[in-house]
PDB file of N, CA, C and O in Angstrom:
ATOM      1  N   MET A   1       1.603   2.971   1.486  1.00  0.00           N
ATOM      2  CA  MET A   1       1.937   1.659   1.000  1.00  0.00           C
ATOM      3  C   MET A   1       3.356   1.358   1.423  1.00  0.00           C
ATOM      4  O   MET A   1       4.228   2.226   1.396  1.00  0.00           O
ATOM      5  N   TYR A   2       3.574   0.115   1.815  1.00  0.00           N
ATOM      6  CA  TYR A   2       4.901  -0.336   2.243  1.00  0.00           C
ATOM      7  C   TYR A   2       5.312  -1.547   1.413  1.00  0.00           C
ATOM      8  O   TYR A   2       4.575  -2.528   1.315  1.00  0.00           O
ATOM      9  N   TRP A   3       6.482  -1.464   0.825  1.00  0.00           N
ATOM     10  CA  TRP A   3       7.046  -2.574   0.059  1.00  0.00           C
ATOM     11  C   TRP A   3       8.281  -3.023   0.810  1.00  0.00           C
ATOM     12  O   TRP A   3       9.240  -2.263   0.943  1.00  0.00           O
ATOM     13  N   ASN A   4       8.267  -4.250   1.304  1.00  0.00           N
ATOM     14  CA  ASN A   4       9.388  -4.773   2.097  1.00  0.00           C
ATOM     15  C   ASN A   4       9.664  -3.874   3.309  1.00  0.00           C
ATOM     16  O   ASN A   4      10.816  -3.595   3.642  1.00  0.00           O
ATOM     17  N   GLU A   5       8.586  -3.432   3.956  1.00  0.00           N
ATOM     18  CA  GLU A   5       8.624  -2.583   5.157  1.00  0.00           C
ATOM     19  C   GLU A   5       9.107  -1.159   4.892  1.00  0.00           C
ATOM     20  O   GLU A   5       9.310  -0.400   5.839  1.00  0.00           O
ATOM     21  N   ARG A   6       9.295  -0.782   3.639  1.00  0.00           N
ATOM     22  CA  ARG A   6       9.746   0.576   3.302  1.00  0.00           C
ATOM     23  C   ARG A   6       8.564   1.359   2.722  1.00  0.00           C
ATOM     24  O   ARG A   6       7.895   0.889   1.802  1.00  0.00           O
ATOM     25  N   ALA A   7       8.314   2.546   3.261  1.00  0.00           N
ATOM     26  CA  ALA A   7       7.233   3.389   2.748  1.00  0.00           C
ATOM     27  C   ALA A   7       7.529   3.775   1.297  1.00  0.00           C
ATOM     28  O   ALA A   7       8.626   4.234   0.977  1.00  0.00           O
ATOM     29  N   VAL A   8       6.541   3.583   0.430  1.00  0.00           N
ATOM     30  CA  VAL A   8       6.691   3.878  -0.995  1.00  0.00           C
ATOM     31  C   VAL A   8       6.230   5.319  -1.240  1.00  0.00           C
ATOM     32  O   VAL A   8       5.048   5.634  -1.105  1.00  0.00           O
ATOM     33  N   SER A   9       7.172   6.178  -1.599  1.00  0.00           N
ATOM     34  CA  SER A   9       6.874   7.581  -1.852  1.00  0.00           C
ATOM     35  C   SER A   9       5.914   7.711  -3.033  1.00  0.00           C
ATOM     36  O   SER A   9       6.132   7.115  -4.088  1.00  0.00           O
ATOM     37  N   GLY A  10       4.855   8.492  -2.848  1.00  0.00           N
ATOM     38  CA  GLY A  10       3.913   8.750  -3.934  1.00  0.00           C
ATOM     39  C   GLY A  10       2.865   7.680  -4.148  1.00  0.00           C
ATOM     40  O   GLY A  10       1.980   7.856  -4.985  1.00  0.00           O
ATOM     41  N   ALA A  11       2.932   6.583  -3.424  1.00  0.00           N
ATOM     42  CA  ALA A  11       1.958   5.498  -3.596  1.00  0.00           C
ATOM     43  C   ALA A  11       0.767   5.734  -2.668  1.00  0.00           C
ATOM     44  O   ALA A  11       0.547   4.997  -1.708  1.00  0.00           O
ATOM     45  N   THR A  12       0.015   6.773  -2.980  1.00  0.00           N
ATOM     46  CA  THR A  12      -1.172   7.094  -2.196  1.00  0.00           C
ATOM     47  C   THR A  12      -2.390   7.104  -3.108  1.00  0.00           C
ATOM     48  O   THR A  12      -2.281   7.286  -4.320  1.00  0.00           O
ATOM     49  N   HIS A  13      -3.540   6.906  -2.502  1.00  0.00           N
ATOM     50  CA  HIS A  13      -4.777   6.896  -3.283  1.00  0.00           C
ATOM     51  C   HIS A  13      -5.938   7.249  -2.369  1.00  0.00           C
ATOM     52  O   HIS A  13      -6.113   6.639  -1.314  1.00  0.00           O
ATOM     53  N   ALA A  14      -6.722   8.221  -2.767  1.00  0.00           N
ATOM     54  CA  ALA A  14      -7.940   8.565  -2.034  1.00  0.00           C
ATOM     55  C   ALA A  14      -9.072   7.703  -2.598  1.00  0.00           C
ATOM     56  O   ALA A  14      -9.362   7.752  -3.794  1.00  0.00           O
ATOM     57  N   LEU A  15      -9.699   6.926  -1.741  1.00  0.00           N
ATOM     58  CA  LEU A  15     -10.771   6.044  -2.189  1.00  0.00           C
ATOM     59  C   LEU A  15     -11.944   6.827  -2.760  1.00  0.00           C
ATOM     60  O   LEU A  15     -12.319   7.881  -2.247  1.00  0.00           O
ATOM     61  N   THR A  16     -12.508   6.292  -3.821  1.00  0.00           N
ATOM     62  CA  THR A  16     -13.688   6.883  -4.437  1.00  0.00           C
ATOM     63  C   THR A  16     -14.884   5.962  -4.207  1.00  0.00           C
ATOM     64  O   THR A  16     -14.720   4.825  -3.763  1.00  0.00           O
ATOM     65  N   ASP A  17     -16.062   6.444  -4.503  1.00  0.00           N
ATOM     66  CA  ASP A  17     -17.252   5.604  -4.406  1.00  0.00           C
ATOM     67  C   ASP A  17     -17.133   4.398  -5.340  1.00  0.00           C
ATOM     68  O   ASP A  17     -17.586   3.306  -4.997  1.00  0.00           O
ATOM     69  N   ASP A  18     -16.524   4.585  -6.521  1.00  0.00           N
ATOM     70  CA  ASP A  18     -16.324   3.482  -7.461  1.00  0.00           C
ATOM     71  C   ASP A  18     -15.396   2.414  -6.876  1.00  0.00           C
ATOM     72  O   ASP A  18     -15.650   1.221  -7.042  1.00  0.00           O
ATOM     73  N   ASP A  19     -14.327   2.826  -6.195  1.00  0.00           N
ATOM     74  CA  ASP A  19     -13.419   1.875  -5.548  1.00  0.00           C
ATOM     75  C   ASP A  19     -14.179   1.040  -4.520  1.00  0.00           C
ATOM     76  O   ASP A  19     -14.046  -0.182  -4.461  1.00  0.00           O
ATOM     77  N   ILE A  20     -14.966   1.726  -3.723  1.00  0.00           N
ATOM     78  CA  ILE A  20     -15.712   1.042  -2.663  1.00  0.00           C
ATOM     79  C   ILE A  20     -16.715   0.068  -3.272  1.00  0.00           C
ATOM     80  O   ILE A  20     -16.845  -1.060  -2.796  1.00  0.00           O
ATOM     81  N   ALA A  21     -17.423   0.488  -4.316  1.00  0.00           N
ATOM     82  CA  ALA A  21     -18.390  -0.390  -4.984  1.00  0.00           C
ATOM     83  C   ALA A  21     -17.708  -1.606  -5.603  1.00  0.00           C
ATOM     84  O   ALA A  21     -18.256  -2.708  -5.588  1.00  0.00           O
ATOM     85  N   ALA A  22     -16.498  -1.396  -6.154  1.00  0.00           N
ATOM     86  CA  ALA A  22     -15.755  -2.491  -6.791  1.00  0.00           C
ATOM     87  C   ALA A  22     -15.097  -3.403  -5.766  1.00  0.00           C
ATOM     88  O   ALA A  22     -14.768  -4.549  -6.072  1.00  0.00           O
ATOM     89  N   GLY A  23     -14.904  -2.900  -4.550  1.00  0.00           N
ATOM     90  CA  GLY A  23     -14.250  -3.685  -3.512  1.00  0.00           C
ATOM     91  C   GLY A  23     -12.750  -3.777  -3.684  1.00  0.00           C
ATOM     92  O   GLY A  23     -12.106  -4.646  -3.097  1.00  0.00           O
ATOM     93  N   GLN A  24     -12.185  -2.878  -4.493  1.00  0.00           N
ATOM     94  CA  GLN A  24     -10.735  -2.888  -4.686  1.00  0.00           C
ATOM     95  C   GLN A  24     -10.246  -1.539  -5.182  1.00  0.00           C
ATOM     96  O   GLN A  24     -11.020  -0.714  -5.669  1.00  0.00           O
ATOM     97  N   SER A  25      -8.956  -1.338  -5.048  1.00  0.00           N
ATOM     98  CA  SER A  25      -8.301  -0.126  -5.488  1.00  0.00           C
ATOM     99  C   SER A  25      -6.853  -0.493  -5.786  1.00  0.00           C
ATOM    100  O   SER A  25      -6.439  -1.618  -5.506  1.00  0.00           O
ATOM    101  N   GLY A  26      -6.092   0.408  -6.336  1.00  0.00           N
ATOM    102  CA  GLY A  26      -4.707   0.071  -6.620  1.00  0.00           C
ATOM    103  C   GLY A  26      -3.802   1.282  -6.639  1.00  0.00           C
ATOM    104  O   GLY A  26      -4.252   2.415  -6.812  1.00  0.00           O
ATOM    105  N   VAL A  27      -2.525   1.026  -6.458  1.00  0.00           N
ATOM    106  CA  VAL A  27      -1.485   2.041  -6.581  1.00  0.00           C
ATOM    107  C   VAL A  27      -0.324   1.424  -7.349  1.00  0.00           C
ATOM    108  O   VAL A  27      -0.212   0.202  -7.448  1.00  0.00           O
ATOM    109  N   THR A  28       0.526   2.269  -7.884  1.00  0.00           N
ATOM    110  CA  THR A  28       1.699   1.800  -8.623  1.00  0.00           C
ATOM    111  C   THR A  28       2.934   1.922  -7.733  1.00  0.00           C
ATOM    112  O   THR A  28       3.145   2.946  -7.084  1.00  0.00           O
ATOM    113  N   VAL A  29       3.740   0.875  -7.711  1.00  0.00           N
ATOM    114  CA  VAL A  29       4.996   0.872  -6.968  1.00  0.00           C
ATOM    115  C   VAL A  29       6.127   1.085  -7.964  1.00  0.00           C
ATOM    116  O   VAL A  29       6.274   0.322  -8.918  1.00  0.00           O
ATOM    117  N   ALA A  30       6.925   2.125  -7.739  1.00  0.00           N
ATOM    118  CA  ALA A  30       8.047   2.417  -8.639  1.00  0.00           C
ATOM    119  C   ALA A  30       9.040   1.256  -8.653  1.00  0.00           C
ATOM    120  O   ALA A  30       9.258   0.593  -7.639  1.00  0.00           O
ATOM    121  N   TRP A  31       9.627   1.030  -9.806  1.00  0.00           N
ATOM    122  CA  TRP A  31      10.529  -0.108  -9.993  1.00  0.00           C
ATOM    123  C   TRP A  31      11.697  -0.097  -9.012  1.00  0.00           C
ATOM    124  O   TRP A  31      12.152  -1.162  -8.595  1.00  0.00           O
ATOM    125  N   ASN A  32      12.192   1.076  -8.633  1.00  0.00           N
ATOM    126  CA  ASN A  32      13.364   1.115  -7.758  1.00  0.00           C
ATOM    127  C   ASN A  32      13.079   0.432  -6.412  1.00  0.00           C
ATOM    128  O   ASN A  32      13.989  -0.158  -5.829  1.00  0.00           O
ATOM    129  N   TYR A  33      11.849   0.495  -5.909  1.00  0.00           N
ATOM    130  CA  TYR A  33      11.509  -0.195  -4.656  1.00  0.00           C
ATOM    131  C   TYR A  33      11.534  -1.709  -4.851  1.00  0.00           C
ATOM    132  O   TYR A  33      12.009  -2.452  -3.992  1.00  0.00           O
ATOM    133  N   ILE A  34      11.018  -2.145  -5.985  1.00  0.00           N
ATOM    134  CA  ILE A  34      10.978  -3.581  -6.292  1.00  0.00           C
ATOM    135  C   ILE A  34      12.392  -4.118  -6.478  1.00  0.00           C
ATOM    136  O   ILE A  34      12.741  -5.161  -5.926  1.00  0.00           O
ATOM    137  N   ALA A  35      13.208  -3.402  -7.260  1.00  0.00           N
ATOM    138  CA  ALA A  35      14.583  -3.837  -7.516  1.00  0.00           C
ATOM    139  C   ALA A  35      15.404  -3.859  -6.230  1.00  0.00           C
ATOM    140  O   ALA A  35      16.192  -4.779  -6.010  1.00  0.00           O
ATOM    141  N   GLU A  36      15.223  -2.853  -5.387  1.00  0.00           N
ATOM    142  CA  GLU A  36      15.989  -2.777  -4.146  1.00  0.00           C
ATOM    143  C   GLU A  36      15.684  -3.964  -3.226  1.00  0.00           C
ATOM    144  O   GLU A  36      16.582  -4.476  -2.558  1.00  0.00           O
ATOM    145  N   ALA A  37      14.437  -4.395  -3.189  1.00  0.00           N
ATOM    146  CA  ALA A  37      14.053  -5.512  -2.319  1.00  0.00           C
ATOM    147  C   ALA A  37      14.501  -6.855  -2.895  1.00  0.00           C
ATOM    148  O   ALA A  37      14.671  -7.828  -2.160  1.00  0.00           O
ATOM    149  N   GLY A  38      14.690  -6.900  -4.217  1.00  0.00           N
ATOM    150  CA  GLY A  38      15.142  -8.140  -4.853  1.00  0.00           C
ATOM    151  C   GLY A  38      14.032  -9.150  -5.063  1.00  0.00           C
ATOM    152  O   GLY A  38      12.855  -8.875  -4.829  1.00  0.00           O
ATOM    153  N   ASP A  39      14.443 -10.339  -5.514  1.00  0.00           N
ATOM    154  CA  ASP A  39      13.504 -11.424  -5.776  1.00  0.00           C
ATOM    155  C   ASP A  39      13.153 -12.143  -4.480  1.00  0.00           C
ATOM    156  O   ASP A  39      13.840 -12.016  -3.466  1.00  0.00           O
ATOM    157  N   GLY A  40      12.075 -12.891  -4.544  1.00  0.00           N
ATOM    158  CA  GLY A  40      11.665 -13.671  -3.387  1.00  0.00           C
ATOM    159  C   GLY A  40      10.272 -13.291  -2.945  1.00  0.00           C
ATOM    160  O   GLY A  40       9.499 -12.726  -3.719  1.00  0.00           O
ATOM    161  N   VAL A  41       9.951 -13.598  -1.707  1.00  0.00           N
ATOM    162  CA  VAL A  41       8.650 -13.269  -1.136  1.00  0.00           C
ATOM    163  C   VAL A  41       8.797 -11.963  -0.360  1.00  0.00           C
ATOM    164  O   VAL A  41       9.566 -11.885   0.598  1.00  0.00           O
ATOM    165  N   ILE A  42       8.064 -10.951  -0.775  1.00  0.00           N
ATOM    166  CA  ILE A  42       8.189  -9.606  -0.229  1.00  0.00           C
ATOM    167  C   ILE A  42       6.916  -9.237   0.533  1.00  0.00           C
ATOM    168  O   ILE A  42       5.816  -9.393   0.001  1.00  0.00           O
ATOM    169  N   PRO A  43       7.048  -8.748   1.774  1.00  0.00           N
ATOM    170  CA  PRO A  43       5.854  -8.297   2.495  1.00  0.00           C
ATOM    171  C   PRO A  43       5.387  -6.941   1.973  1.00  0.00           C
ATOM    172  O   PRO A  43       6.181  -6.013   1.814  1.00  0.00           O
ATOM    173  N   VAL A  44       4.084  -6.845   1.711  1.00  0.00           N
ATOM    174  CA  VAL A  44       3.475  -5.612   1.225  1.00  0.00           C
ATOM    175  C   VAL A  44       2.293  -5.281   2.127  1.00  0.00           C
ATOM    176  O   VAL A  44       1.493  -6.156   2.457  1.00  0.00           O
ATOM    177  N   SER A  45       2.185  -4.016   2.526  1.00  0.00           N
ATOM    178  CA  SER A  45       1.062  -3.595   3.362  1.00  0.00           C
ATOM    179  C   SER A  45       0.709  -2.150   3.034  1.00  0.00           C
ATOM    180  O   SER A  45       1.375  -1.496   2.233  1.00  0.00           O
ATOM    181  N   TYR A  46      -0.344  -1.672   3.666  1.00  0.00           N
ATOM    182  CA  TYR A  46      -0.785  -0.302   3.438  1.00  0.00           C
ATOM    183  C   TYR A  46      -1.382   0.256   4.720  1.00  0.00           C
ATOM    184  O   TYR A  46      -1.700  -0.487   5.649  1.00  0.00           O
ATOM    185  N   THR A  47      -1.528   1.568   4.758  1.00  0.00           N
ATOM    186  CA  THR A  47      -2.198   2.208   5.888  1.00  0.00           C
ATOM    187  C   THR A  47      -3.467   2.883   5.392  1.00  0.00           C
ATOM    188  O   THR A  47      -3.571   3.282   4.232  1.00  0.00           O
ATOM    189  N   VAL A  48      -4.420   2.999   6.293  1.00  0.00           N
ATOM    190  CA  VAL A  48      -5.672   3.688   6.007  1.00  0.00           C
ATOM    191  C   VAL A  48      -5.792   4.819   7.017  1.00  0.00           C
ATOM    192  O   VAL A  48      -5.666   4.613   8.225  1.00  0.00           O
ATOM    193  N   THR A  49      -6.035   6.006   6.503  1.00  0.00           N
ATOM    194  CA  THR A  49      -6.209   7.166   7.368  1.00  0.00           C
ATOM    195  C   THR A  49      -7.530   7.857   7.015  1.00  0.00           C
ATOM    196  O   THR A  49      -8.186   7.523   6.029  1.00  0.00           O
ATOM    197  N   SER A  50      -7.885   8.801   7.831  1.00  0.00           N
ATOM    198  CA  SER A  50      -9.093   9.582   7.622  1.00  0.00           C
ATOM    199  C   SER A  50      -8.704  11.035   7.440  1.00  0.00           C
ATOM    200  O   SER A  50      -7.651  11.466   7.911  1.00  0.00           O
ATOM    201  N   LYS A  51      -9.539  11.779   6.768  1.00  0.00           N
ATOM    202  CA  LYS A  51      -9.295  13.217   6.646  1.00  0.00           C
ATOM    203  C   LYS A  51      -9.401  13.888   8.009  1.00  0.00           C
ATOM    204  O   LYS A  51      -8.844  14.964   8.223  1.00  0.00           O
ATOM    205  N   SER A  52     -10.110  13.257   8.918  1.00  0.00           N
ATOM    206  CA  SER A  52     -10.295  13.803  10.257  1.00  0.00           C
ATOM    207  C   SER A  52      -9.074  13.489  11.108  1.00  0.00           C
ATOM    208  O   SER A  52      -8.662  12.332  11.204  1.00  0.00           O
ATOM    209  N   ALA A  53      -8.503  14.495  11.716  1.00  0.00           N
ATOM    210  CA  ALA A  53      -7.282  14.322  12.512  1.00  0.00           C
ATOM    211  C   ALA A  53      -7.495  13.456  13.750  1.00  0.00           C
ATOM    212  O   ALA A  53      -6.530  12.925  14.300  1.00  0.00           O
ATOM    213  N   ASP A  54      -8.745  13.302  14.199  1.00  0.00           N
ATOM    214  CA  ASP A  54      -8.986  12.531  15.416  1.00  0.00           C
ATOM    215  C   ASP A  54      -9.152  11.035  15.150  1.00  0.00           C
ATOM    216  O   ASP A  54      -9.374  10.263  16.082  1.00  0.00           O
ATOM    217  N   LYS A  55      -9.048  10.624  13.892  1.00  0.00           N
ATOM    218  CA  LYS A  55      -9.154   9.206  13.543  1.00  0.00           C
ATOM    219  C   LYS A  55      -7.774   8.573  13.505  1.00  0.00           C
ATOM    220  O   LYS A  55      -6.845   9.166  12.956  1.00  0.00           O
ATOM    221  N   PRO A  56      -7.615   7.388  14.074  1.00  0.00           N
ATOM    222  CA  PRO A  56      -6.293   6.747  14.082  1.00  0.00           C
ATOM    223  C   PRO A  56      -5.907   6.185  12.720  1.00  0.00           C
ATOM    224  O   PRO A  56      -6.761   5.922  11.873  1.00  0.00           O
ATOM    225  N   VAL A  57      -4.622   6.010  12.532  1.00  0.00           N
ATOM    226  CA  VAL A  57      -4.097   5.347  11.338  1.00  0.00           C
ATOM    227  C   VAL A  57      -4.187   3.849  11.560  1.00  0.00           C
ATOM    228  O   VAL A  57      -3.881   3.355  12.645  1.00  0.00           O
ATOM    229  N   ARG A  58      -4.604   3.134  10.541  1.00  0.00           N
ATOM    230  CA  ARG A  58      -4.681   1.676  10.617  1.00  0.00           C
ATOM    231  C   ARG A  58      -3.765   1.077   9.560  1.00  0.00           C
ATOM    232  O   ARG A  58      -3.768   1.505   8.406  1.00  0.00           O
ATOM    233  N   ARG A  59      -2.987   0.090   9.963  1.00  0.00           N
ATOM    234  CA  ARG A  59      -2.095  -0.590   9.018  1.00  0.00           C
ATOM    235  C   ARG A  59      -2.629  -1.981   8.750  1.00  0.00           C
ATOM    236  O   ARG A  59      -3.071  -2.679   9.663  1.00  0.00           O
ATOM    237  N   SER A  60      -2.583  -2.375   7.487  1.00  0.00           N
ATOM    238  CA  SER A  60      -3.068  -3.697   7.093  1.00  0.00           C
ATOM    239  C   SER A  60      -2.098  -4.777   7.555  1.00  0.00           C
ATOM    240  O   SER A  60      -0.962  -4.495   7.935  1.00  0.00           O
ATOM    241  N   PHE A  61      -2.568  -6.002   7.513  1.00  0.00           N
ATOM    242  CA  PHE A  61      -1.678  -7.135   7.670  1.00  0.00           C
ATOM    243  C   PHE A  61      -0.820  -7.222   6.412  1.00  0.00           C
ATOM    244  O   PHE A  61      -1.225  -6.746   5.352  1.00  0.00           O
ATOM    245  N   ASP A  62       0.357  -7.825   6.523  1.00  0.00           N
ATOM    246  CA  ASP A  62       1.206  -8.011   5.351  1.00  0.00           C
ATOM    247  C   ASP A  62       0.578  -9.016   4.394  1.00  0.00           C
ATOM    248  O   ASP A  62      -0.014 -10.014   4.806  1.00  0.00           O
ATOM    249  N   THR A  63       0.727  -8.720   3.094  1.00  0.00           N
ATOM    250  CA  THR A  63       0.421  -9.672   2.034  1.00  0.00           C
ATOM    251  C   THR A  63       1.761 -10.081   1.451  1.00  0.00           C
ATOM    252  O   THR A  63       2.573  -9.222   1.106  1.00  0.00           O
ATOM    253  N   GLN A  64       2.002 -11.354   1.338  1.00  0.00           N
ATOM    254  CA  GLN A  64       3.272 -11.850   0.807  1.00  0.00           C
ATOM    255  C   GLN A  64       3.196 -11.907  -0.722  1.00  0.00           C
ATOM    256  O   GLN A  64       2.358 -12.615  -1.281  1.00  0.00           O
ATOM    257  N   VAL A  65       4.073 -11.160  -1.389  1.00  0.00           N
ATOM    258  CA  VAL A  65       4.088 -11.064  -2.849  1.00  0.00           C
ATOM    259  C   VAL A  65       5.333 -11.763  -3.375  1.00  0.00           C
ATOM    260  O   VAL A  65       6.449 -11.471  -2.946  1.00  0.00           O
ATOM    261  N   GLN A  66       5.130 -12.691  -4.310  1.00  0.00           N
ATOM    262  CA  GLN A  66       6.256 -13.406  -4.920  1.00  0.00           C
ATOM    263  C   GLN A  66       6.784 -12.567  -6.076  1.00  0.00           C
ATOM    264  O   GLN A  66       6.044 -12.241  -7.005  1.00  0.00           O
ATOM    265  N   VAL A  67       8.077 -12.217  -6.014  1.00  0.00           N
ATOM    266  CA  VAL A  67       8.720 -11.423  -7.077  1.00  0.00           C
ATOM    267  C   VAL A  67       9.681 -12.320  -7.827  1.00  0.00           C
ATOM    268  O   VAL A  67      10.337 -11.872  -8.767  1.00  0.00           O
TER     269      VAL A  67
END
């Protein structure tokens, strides 16, 4: 997960069958990342990887979050 283009330490999540069925998942962003970026519109994105080393990493498009 990236908050304002900065990788958020510890903001990882392994998808479960329930996440996939629900069509959504979530992670928590520590307050220090939010405070450091300040108020305004903040770009947020994430990467998707596979347990298999031969699969590429994919990064999402930015979602603009109003803080």
